[in-house]
C-alpha positions in Angstrom: 4.3 7.6 -7.9 5.7 4.8 -6.3 7.6 6.4 -3.3 7.2 5.2 0.2 4.8 7.4 1.7 2.0 7.2 4.6 -0.9 9.9 4.4 -1.9 10.7 8.0 -5.3 12.7 8.8 -8.2 12.6 11.2 -10.6 9.5 11.3 -13.8 10.1 8.6 -11.8 12.5 6.7 -12.1 10.2 3.4 -8.3 9.4 3.1 -9.1 6.0 1.5 -12.1 6.8 -0.5 -10.3 9.6 -1.9 -7.3 7.6 -2.5 -9.1 4.9 -4.3 -11.0 7.7 -6.6 -7.8 9.4 -7.5 -6.6 6.2 -8.3 -9.5 5.0 -10.5 -9.2 8.3 -12.1 -5.4 7.7 -12.7 -6.2 4.4 -14.3 -5.2 2.5 -11.4 -6.9 -0.5 -9.8 -6.9 -0.3 -5.8 -6.8 -2.8 -3.2 -7.1 -1.8 0.5 -5.2 -4.2 3.4 -6.2 -3.2 6.9 -2.9 -3.3 9.0 -4.8 -3.9 12.3 -6.2 -7.8 10.7 -2.8 -8.8 9.2 -0.2 -11.0 10.0 3.6 -11.0 9.0 3.1 -13.6 6.4 0.8 -11.4 4.6 3.8 -9.3 3.6 7.0 -11.9 4.0 5.0 -14.6 2.2 4.1 -18.2 3.2 6.8 -20.8 3.9 6.7 -24.2 1.8 9.2 -26.4 1.0 10.6 -26.6 -2.4 13.5 -28.9 -4.0 16.1 -27.7 -6.3 18.6 -29.8 -8.1 22.4 -28.7 -7.1 25.2 -30.0 -9.5 28.6 -30.0 -7.1 31.3 -28.4 -9.4 33.9 -30.6 -8.6 32.2 -33.9 -8.5 29.4 -33.0 -11.3 26.9 -35.3 -8.9 23.7 -34.0 -9.0 21.5 -34.1 -5.6 18.2 -32.5 -4.7 18.7 -29.8 -1.9 15.2 -28.9 -0.1 14.9 -25.0 0.8 12.5 -23.0 1.9 10.3 -20.7 -0.4 8.1 -17.9 0.3 5.0 -17.9 -1.7 3.3 -14.3 -2.2 -0.4 -13.9 -0.9 -3.2 -13.7 -3.6 -3.4 -9.9 -3.3 -0.2 -9.3 -4.3 -0.9 -11.6 -7.5 -4.1 -9.8 -7.9 -2.4 -6.3 -8.1 0.4 -7.5 -10.5 -2.7 -9.0 -12.7 -4.4 -5.5 -12.7 -2.0 -3.9 -15.1 -1.4 -0.9 -13.0 -2.7 -0.7 -9.4 -2.3 1.0 -5.7 -2.0 -0.8 -2.7 -3.4 1.2 0.1 -2.0 -0.4 3.4 -4.8 1.2 5.6 -4.8 1.6 9.4 -1.0 1.4 9.0 0.0 2.5 12.9 -2.4 -0.3 14.2 -0.4 -3.2 12.8 1.8 -4.7 15.0 5.2 -4.4 15.0 6.0 -7.8 13.8 3.5 -6.7 10.6 5.4 -3.3 10.1 8.6 -4.7 10.1 7.6 -7.3 7.5 6.2 -4.5 5.3 9.8 -3.1 5.0 10.7 -5.1 1.9 7.4 -4.4 0.4 7.3 -0.9 0.9 10.7 -0.3 -0.3 11.9 -3.0 -2.4 8.4 -4.0 -3.8 8.7 -7.7 -2.9 6.2 -9.4 -1.4 7.5 -13.4 -0.2 9.6 -13.9 -3.1 7.8 -12.3 -5.7 8.7 -8.8 -7.2 5.5 -6.6 -7.9 6.0 -4.9 -11.4 6.5 -1.1 -11.3 3.4 -0.3 -12.2 2.0 -1.2 -8.8 2.2 1.7 -6.5 1.9 1.6 -2.6 0.8 4.0 0.0 0.0 3.6 3.9 -2.8 5.3 5.4 -3.4 6.3 9.0 -4.7 8.3 11.9 -2.8 10.2 14.4 -1.5 8.1 16.9 -3.7 10.0 19.5 -6.9 9.1 17.4 -6.0 5.5 16.2 -8.0 2.7 18.0 -5.0 0.7 18.9 -2.5 3.2 17.5 1.1 3.3 18.3 4.2 4.9 16.7 5.7 3.3 13.5 8.7 1.0 13.9 11.8 3.0 13.7 12.7 1.2 10.3 9.6 2.3 8.5 9.3 5.8 10.3 12.6 6.8 9.5 12.4 5.8 5.8 8.5 6.7 5.2 7.6 10.3 3.5 4.9 11.8 5.8 1.8 13.3 3.7 -0.2 15.4 6.0 -4.2 14.7 5.0 -6.2 18.1 5.7 -9.0 18.2 8.1 -12.5 18.2 6.3 -15.4 20.7 7.7 -18.6 19.1 8.3 -20.1 21.2 5.6 -17.5 19.5 3.2 -18.3 16.1 4.3 -22.1 16.8 3.8 -21.7 18.3 0.6 -19.6 15.3 -0.4 -21.8 12.9 0.5 -24.8 14.5 -0.6 -23.4 14.7 -4.1 -22.8 11.0 -4.4 -19.2 11.0 -2.7 -17.3 11.8 -5.9 -14.3 14.0 -6.0 -15.2 17.4 -7.5 -16.6 20.8 -7.1 -18.1 19.5 -3.9 -15.0 18.3 -2.4 -11.3 19.0 -2.7 -8.1 18.4 -1.0 -6.9 22.0 -1.2 -10.1 23.9 -0.2 -10.9 25.3 -3.4 -13.8 24.4 -5.8 -11.9 23.3 -8.8 -10.3 19.8 -9.4 -7.6 19.2 -11.6 -8.0 16.4 -14.4 -5.8 13.4 -13.9 -4.7 11.8 -17.0 -3.3 8.3 -16.4 -0.7 8.4 -19.3 0.5 11.8 -18.0 1.0 10.2 -14.3 2.7 7.4 -15.8 5.5 9.5 -17.8 5.9 11.5 -14.7 6.7 8.5 -12.8 
């Protein structure tokens, strides 16, 4: 719903695949970015030189002033073009501290580079607990102090096998709360709730 959360759960507990399926069921396209292979420019934007005309208010002289603009990466434009979308920042705590800090503006203001994501682009982080994440680390303090943490339930071997034997679809074979029912998601109702 556009709130800054990170989902924390054991490896192999289907966090990312379930988030993608829930997004699809809610009418959202999804895109997953792995924190471990990203660099700060993937969130801060790529710097390039621009020129802007500047008019001196006293003399009315017009000069061209060079400045640095930060262009958004393609993934941000893809999500904006999708109409309604979910950005999943996976392996959140395997990203370097520089990458985590570069995500602050993205997660809390919805701005990538100097491009504002439309409000219909939702964002979630996903990660394994530090003790179970290869190369995992504590989240940077600015992120940790501002993110909500959603605990992801562990999945039993039986649930995991049933889920995959039945095509990996969310439903009676797999549920997040342990019962056999699955609530139907209506994209319009979810958007109205936002």
